[in-house]
C-alpha positions, -999 to +999 in steps of 0.1 A: -589-656+143-602-666+178-569-667+199-537-647+203-512-660+177-479-644+188-463-620+214-431-603+213-402-586+234-383-560+215-344-554+218-340-521+234-322-497+209-290-481+227-301-449+243-337-454+236-365-455+264-373-488+277-410-492+276-416-524+294-394-541+322-392-573+303-370-556+277-344-557+306-349-591+321-361-616+295-327-621+277-310-628+311-337-653+320-334-670+287-297-672+286-296-684+322-319-714+312-349-702+333-380-724+325-403-693+325-397-658+316-414-625+329-436-606+303-447-571+310-483-563+304-498-535+282-504-506+306-523-510+338-557-522+324-561-559+325-592-557+304-570-540+276-573-560+244-537-573+245-540-583+282-573-602+275-558-620+245-530-632+268-557-643+295-574-663+269-544-680+258-536-689+294-572-702+302-573-722+269-538-736+271-532-720+235-497-723+222-483-689+208-451-679+190-429-658+211-406-634+192-377-625+212-359-594+200-322-604+195-312-569+180-331-539+170-356-549+144-347-586+145-363-614+163-357-651+171-391-672+171-395-693+201-424-720+196-444-734+209-447-709+239-474-710+267-486-684+291-480-700+324-495-674+348-492-642+365-523-625+349-535-593+364-570-597+379-602-582+360 
């Protein structure tokens, strides 16, 4: 496979550590009808594989499947979804 196929935001378990900021904001953004949602990148390295795949999807206008966590271990597929910007510089 050449390009990113999907990405996900998990639903934080009660009392568990929140690893990425998007776990707190994305649900509010979607339920308020915002056109775009924030997505937290993996770590601080823009050259990390996951971040590179997001950049390639942005640059090549590749639609992806976005899995939104709706409960611990449960997801709602949102498709097509597109990366629209905000990528860290290499």
